[in-house]
C-alpha positions in Angstrom: -3.7 19.2 -3.1 -5.6 19.5 0.1 -5.2 17.7 3.0 -8.5 17.4 4.3 -9.3 15.6 0.7 -6.6 13.5 0.9 -7.4 12.1 4.3 -10.5 10.8 2.9 -12.2 8.6 5.0 -14.3 6.8 2.3 -14.9 3.3 1.8 -15.4 1.1 -1.1 -18.9 0.0 1.2 -19.5 2.4 4.3 -21.5 0.8 7.4 -24.5 3.2 8.5 -25.8 2.3 11.9 -29.1 3.2 13.3 -27.2 3.7 16.7 -24.7 6.0 18.5 -21.5 4.3 18.3 -19.3 3.6 21.3 -16.6 3.4 19.3 -13.8 6.4 19.9 -11.4 5.2 17.1 -10.7 7.0 14.2 -11.6 5.2 11.1 -7.4 5.3 10.1 -7.1 3.2 13.9 -10.2 1.0 12.7 -8.2 0.1 9.3 -5.3 -0.9 11.6 -7.5 -3.4 13.4 -9.0 -4.3 10.3 -5.1 -5.9 9.2 -3.5 -7.1 11.6 -6.6 -9.5 12.1 -6.3 -10.5 9.0 -5.0 -14.1 7.6 -3.4 -11.8 4.8 -1.2 -10.0 7.2 -0.6 -13.1 9.2 0.4 -14.8 6.0 3.8 -12.5 5.8 5.6 -14.3 8.6 6.4 -16.8 5.8 7.8 -14.9 3.3 10.6 -14.3 2.1 12.7 -10.8 2.5 15.8 -11.9 1.4 16.7 -14.8 2.2 14.2 -17.7 1.3 13.2 -20.3 3.4 15.7 -19.7 6.0 16.2 -21.6 9.2 17.5 -18.7 11.4 14.7 -17.1 13.7 17.4 -14.2 13.1 16.7 -13.2 9.6 13.8 -10.8 8.7 10.7 -11.6 7.0 7.9 -9.8 5.3 6.1 -9.9 8.4 9.3 -8.0 10.2 10.1 -5.9 6.9 6.5 -4.8 7.5 6.5 -3.5 11.0 9.4 -2.1 10.7 8.4 0.2 7.9 5.3 0.8 9.8 7.2 2.1 12.6 9.1 4.2 10.5 6.7 5.4 8.6 4.7 6.2 11.8 8.6 8.5 13.3 8.3 10.1 10.1 4.6 11.1 10.1 5.1 12.5 13.5 8.2 14.3 12.4 6.9 15.8 9.3 3.3 16.5 10.7 4.8 18.5 13.5 7.3 20.1 10.9 4.6 21.3 9.0 2.7 22.6 11.9 5.8 24.3 13.2 7.0 26.2 9.9 2.9 26.8 9.3 3.9 25.3 5.9 0.0 25.2 5.5 -2.5 27.3 7.3 -5.2 24.8 6.8 -3.2 22.1 8.5 -4.1 20.8 11.7 -3.2 18.7 14.7 -5.9 15.9 14.5 -4.7 15.7 10.5 -1.0 15.2 11.9 -2.4 12.5 14.0 -4.5 10.7 11.1 -1.4 10.7 8.9 0.4 8.9 11.6 -2.4 6.3 11.7 -2.0 6.2 8.2 1.3 5.4 7.5 1.4 3.1 10.2 -0.9 0.9 8.2 0.6 1.6 4.8 3.7 0.1 6.1 1.5 -3.0 7.3 0.2 -3.5 3.9 3.0 -2.3 1.4 4.3 -5.8 0.9 0.7 -7.5 1.0 0.8 -8.4 -2.4 4.2 -9.9 -2.8 4.0 -13.4 -4.0 6.6 -16.2 -2.5 10.4 -16.2 -2.7 10.7 -12.0 -2.9 11.4 -10.0 -5.2 12.9 -13.0 -7.5 9.1 -14.3 -7.3 8.1 -11.2 -9.1 10.6 -11.6 -11.5 9.7 -15.7 -12.3 5.9 -14.7 -12.7 6.6 -11.9 -14.9 8.6 -14.1 -17.2 6.8 -16.9 -17.3 4.3 -15.0 -18.6 6.9 -13.1 -21.3 7.9 -16.5 -22.1 4.6 -18.0 -22.2 1.6 -16.2 -23.6 2.9 -15.5 -27.3 2.8 -19.3 -27.5 -0.3 -20.4 -26.2 -3.7 -20.8 -28.0 -7.2 -20.6 -27.1 -10.3 -22.3 -28.8 -8.2 -22.1 -31.9 -7.0 -18.5 -31.9 -3.8 -16.8 -30.5 -4.2 -15.7 -27.3 -1.7 -13.1 -27.5 -4.3 -11.6 -30.3 -6.6 -11.8 -28.0 -5.8 -9.7 -25.2 -6.2 -6.2 -25.5 -2.3 -4.6 -25.1 -2.9 -2.9 -21.9 -4.0 -6.9 -20.5 -0.9 -8.0 -21.8 1.4 -5.0 -20.6 -0.2 -6.3 -17.0 1.8 -9.6 -17.0 4.4 -8.7 -18.8 5.1 -6.1 -16.4 3.6 -8.6 -13.3 4.0 -6.3 -10.2 3.7 -6.8 -6.1 2.8 -3.7 -5.9 -0.4 -3.5 -8.0 -1.2 -6.6 -6.3 -1.2 -5.2 -3.2 -4.0 -2.8 -4.0 -6.0 -5.6 -5.4 -5.5 -8.1 -2.7 -7.1 -5.6 0.2 -9.6 -4.3 -2.2 -11.0 -7.5 -3.7 -9.7 -10.6 -2.7 -9.6 -10.4 1.1 -13.6 -11.9 0.9 -15.2 -11.2 4.1 -19.1 -10.7 3.6 -18.9 -8.9 0.4 -16.7 -8.0 -2.7 -14.9 -4.8 -1.1 -12.4 -7.0 0.4 -11.0 -5.6 3.5 -12.8 -2.1 2.5 -9.7 0.2 4.0 -10.0 3.9 3.6 -9.4 5.9 0.3 -6.8 7.4 1.8 -5.1 4.5 3.2 -5.3 3.0 -0.7 -3.8 5.6 -2.1 -0.9 5.9 -0.3 -0.1 2.4 -1.0 -0.3 3.2 -4.4 3.6 3.9 -5.4 3.2 4.2 -9.1 -0.4 5.9 -9.8 0.3 4.8 -13.7 -0.9 1.8 -15.1 1.2 -0.8 -17.3 0.7 1.4 -20.3 1.8 4.3 -18.4 5.7 3.1 -17.5 8.4 4.8 -18.3 11.5 4.4 -16.5 13.7 6.7 -18.7 11.3 9.8 -17.7 12.9 10.4 -14.8 9.5 10.9 -13.0 9.7 8.2 -9.7 5.8 7.9 -10.1 6.3 6.5 -13.7 9.1 3.9 -12.7 6.4 0.9 -12.6 2.5 0.2 -12.6 0.8 0.8 -9.6 -3.2 -0.5 -10.9 -3.8 -3.4 -13.1 -6.9 -3.0 -15.8 -9.1 -5.1 -13.9 -9.0 -2.5 -11.2 -9.0 0.4 -13.0 -12.4 2.0 -11.9 -11.2 1.6 -8.3 -8.0 3.5 -8.8 -10.1 6.5 -10.8 -12.4 6.6 -7.8 -9.7 6.3 -5.1 -8.1 9.3 -7.1 -11.5 11.3 -7.5 -12.1 10.8 -4.0 -8.8 11.8 -2.1 -7.8 14.7 -5.1 -4.7 13.6 -6.4 -6.3 12.9 -9.8 -3.4 10.7 -11.2 -0.6 12.3 -9.1 1.1 10.4 -6.3 -0.8 11.2 -2.8 2.1 12.8 -0.7 1.9 10.4 1.9 3.4 7.7 -0.4 6.9 9.3 -0.6 7.1 8.9 3.1 6.2 5.2 2.6 8.5 5.3 0.1 11.2 6.5 2.2 10.5 4.3 5.3 10.8 1.2 3.3 13.9 2.3 1.9 15.2 3.4 5.5 13.8 -0.5 6.5 15.3 -2.6 3.8 18.5 -0.4 3.0 19.7 -0.8 7.0 18.0 -4.2 7.4 19.7 -6.1 4.0 23.2 -5.0 5.7 22.5 -6.4 9.0 20.9 -9.2 8.1 24.1 -9.8 5.4 26.7 -9.3 8.4 24.8 -12.2 10.9 25.1 -14.7 7.9 28.7 -13.6 7.2 28.2 -12.3 3.8 29.5 -9.0 4.7 32.3 -8.2 7.8 32.7 -5.5 10.1 36.3 -4.3 8.1 34.3 -4.5 4.9 31.4 -2.5 5.4 33.9 0.4 7.2 35.9 -0.2 4.0 32.7 0.9 1.6 31.8 3.4 4.1 34.8 5.4 3.7 33.7 5.8 -0.5 31.1 8.4 0.8 32.1 12.0 0.2 32.5 14.1 3.2 30.3 16.8 4.1 30.8 19.4 6.2 29.4 19.6 9.7 28.1 15.7 8.8 29.7 13.2 10.9 31.2 10.8 8.7 29.2 7.3 8.4 32.3 5.1 8.8 33.3 7.4 11.7 30.1 6.4 13.1 31.0 2.8 12.8 34.2 2.8 14.2 33.5 5.3 16.8 30.7 2.3 18.0 33.3 -0.6 17.8 35.3 2.0 19.9 32.9 1.6 22.7 32.3 -1.9 22.4 36.1 -2.3 23.2 35.9 0.1 26.3 32.7 -1.8 27.8 34.7 -5.0 27.0 32.3 -6.4 24.9 32.8 -10.0 24.1 32.1 -9.3 20.0 32.6 -5.4 19.6 32.6 -5.8 15.5 28.9 -7.2 15.7 28.1 -4.4 19.1 29.6 -1.7 16.3 27.0 -3.0 13.2 24.2 -3.1 15.4 24.3 -0.1 17.3 25.8 1.5 14.2 22.4 0.6 11.8 20.4 2.0 14.9 22.0 6.0 14.3 22.0 5.4 11.0 18.4 4.7 10.6 18.1 7.9 12.6 20.2 10.2 10.7 17.8 8.8 7.3 14.8 9.8 9.4 15.9 13.3 9.6 16.9 13.9 6.1 13.6 12.8 5.0 12.0 14.9 7.4 14.1 17.2 5.6 13.4 16.2 2.3 9.5 16.5 2.3 8.8 19.7 4.1 11.8 21.1 2.0 9.9 20.4 -1.1 6.6 20.9 0.4 4.9 22.8 -2.5 5.8 20.6 -5.4 4.9 17.5 -3.2 1.3 19.4 -2.4 1.3 20.3 -6.8 2.2 16.6 -7.8 5.4 18.2 -9.1 7.9 16.6 -7.0 10.0 13.8 -9.5 11.9 11.7 -7.1 12.7 10.2 -3.4 12.8 12.2 -0.2 16.4 11.4 0.2 17.0 13.4 -3.5 20.0 16.0 -2.7 20.7 15.4 1.0 23.6 13.7 2.3 21.6 10.4 2.6 21.0 9.8 -0.7 24.7 9.0 -1.7 24.7 6.8 2.0 21.4 5.0 0.5 23.2 4.7 -2.8 26.4 3.0 -1.3 24.6 0.6 1.0 22.1 -0.8 -1.8 25.1 -1.2 -3.8 27.1 -3.1 -1.1 23.5 -5.3 -0.7 23.8 -6.1 -3.9 27.0 -7.1 -4.9 28.0 -8.7 -1.8 24.5 -10.7 -1.0 22.0 -10.6 -4.1 24.8 -11.5 -6.5 26.1 -14.2 -4.1 26.4 -18.0 -5.3 23.9 -19.1 -2.5 21.4 -16.8 -3.1 21.6 -17.2 -6.8 20.9 -21.5 -6.3 18.3 -20.7 -3.8 16.3 -18.3 -6.6 16.7 -21.1 -9.3 15.4 -23.5 -7.3 12.1 -20.6 -6.5 12.0 -20.3 -10.4 11.4 -23.9 -10.6 8.5 -24.0 -8.3 7.0 -20.9 -9.6 7.3 -22.2 -13.6 5.9 -25.3 -12.2 2.6 -23.8 -10.4 1.9 -21.5 -13.1 2.2 -23.9 -16.0 -0.3 -26.9 -13.8 -2.5 -23.5 -12.6 -2.5 -21.7 -16.1 -3.3 -24.9 -18.0 -6.0 -25.6 -15.0 -7.6 -22.8 -15.5 -7.7 -21.8 -19.0 -11.4 -23.1 -19.9 -12.2 -22.9 -16.4 -15.8 -21.4 -16.5 -16.4 -22.1 -20.4 -18.7 -24.4 -22.2 -15.5 -26.7 -22.6 -15.0 -29.6 -20.6 -12.4 -29.5 -18.2 -9.9 -32.5 -18.1 -10.3 -34.6 -15.0 -6.4 -33.4 -13.9 -7.9 -29.3 -14.4 -10.7 -30.3 -12.3 -8.8 -31.5 -9.5 -6.2 -28.6 -9.8 -8.5 -25.9 -9.7 -10.7 -28.0 -7.0 -6.9 -26.7 -4.9 -7.9 -23.1 -5.0 -9.5 -21.2 -2.4 -13.3 -20.4 -3.3 -12.2 -16.9 -2.0 -10.4 -16.5 -5.5 -12.9 -18.1 -7.5 -15.8 -15.8 -6.0 -14.1 -12.9 -6.8 -13.3 -13.7 -10.1 -16.7 -14.7 -11.0 -17.8 -11.2 -9.3 -15.8 -9.4 -11.6 -16.4 -11.4 -14.8 -20.2 -11.1 -14.9 -21.0 -9.2 -18.1 -17.4 -9.1 -19.3 -16.0 -10.2 -23.1 -14.4 -13.4 -23.8 -11.4 -11.6 -23.8 -11.8 -10.2 -20.1 -12.8 -13.1 -18.8 -9.6 -15.1 -19.9 -7.4 -12.3 -18.7 -9.3 -12.1 -15.4 -8.7 -15.8 -15.3 -5.1 -15.8 -15.9 -5.4 -12.9 -12.7 -7.0 -15.9 -10.6 -3.9 -17.8 -11.5 -1.7 -14.9 -10.0 -3.6 -14.1 -7.3 -3.4 -17.8 -6.0 -0.1 -17.8 -5.9 0.8 -14.7 -4.9 -1.8 -16.0 -1.6 0.9 -18.5 -0.9 3.5 -18.3 2.0 7.0 -19.9 1.0 6.5 -23.2 2.8 2.9 -23.6 1.0 4.8 -23.0 -2.3 7.2 -25.4 -2.0 5.0 -27.9 -0.4 2.6 -27.6 -3.3 5.1 -28.2 -5.8 6.8 -31.5 -3.9 2.9 -32.8 -3.6 2.1 -32.6 -6.7 5.1 -34.5 -7.8 5.0 -37.1 -5.5 7.9 -36.0 -3.9 7.8 -37.3 -0.3 
């Protein structure tokens, strides 16, 4: 893969102006302004990161998480770009390319979670399980619905994925004046495709990170193939995807610990105890020693709460360490990454690999498996299942000759014209099975566009809960 092609400025719809433009921004800087001005991006302020519908204004939302990933992505882009130039890893790599990858990663961080449904990752699980349970039992015009859909269509629903939804949202659902969504550059679109395989290509046992989940739907196959061809990745991971993934990992692995500490799930002493299980590496300052040192600094400065001081300052220093490890991971595996052969994340084989595993396990055991989170997730599943039940029933015979019930008509009227317009554009000339598939996507498109508060409020209103 070559950077000149990887950094393609092409868009689905080009704009030709008959006059010389005074706009000095690069195409990737223009992407940034398209994103932050979008309603889809604003909705991230009311979407869950870990704690749904939390009343604290400290706890992170998808918006604040995305801003952090954007910042880490840009920092990693600067470090890695500088190393490529400094060590002459690629004679064709230029200073302008370094600037471009920083802008692309900054944008990719903003939209990497933009397709996620309400209630965080559990929202994805709830939708996935709804399809797995309901589709085998549904009928359409006397036919078994599962037999009408192709294997690819069914697997899209059975492996429903927010990453694939992100590509779909920014390219087709952010309807402005046409069907091209935000009409972002292909370099940016390819960067957010973490898994360049379809639902039929998932292979979690292969050991190759790109096959862990799906990255695009059957409905978006043509777009994905066009992006892949234009950027020269041809089904391989875009090199910048590794950097985006590292930025995401750094952001949520450290933020989950900070949020859990503030919420009282993890104490300073518990964190210190867990960090001490990390094997020591010669020449590296041990994470537990870094934490204890911050605690001593807090006491020396007579801060009111040295434990909080220690945890918050430790997180900042850990983030710097993780950025350095990810930078090393990319530059030391540069050849394999550029050839599309690297199968791991950027922390693989570095000191940070164990640190990330320990932090992830701590958050999982102390937070994600806590009764408080379980109780919230049960409530969320009730809301998601109710909305899926009603909207799927309402749109089952939408756009067909069969008369819809008065209730279905009213539910259909609740859905924004953006989603229905996207459906009609994509359904034109398609078979009955493909239209049925697209109508189910219309339902998930609508639900994924909801904020946590809106999903809860709609559930209450439709159940006459005042």
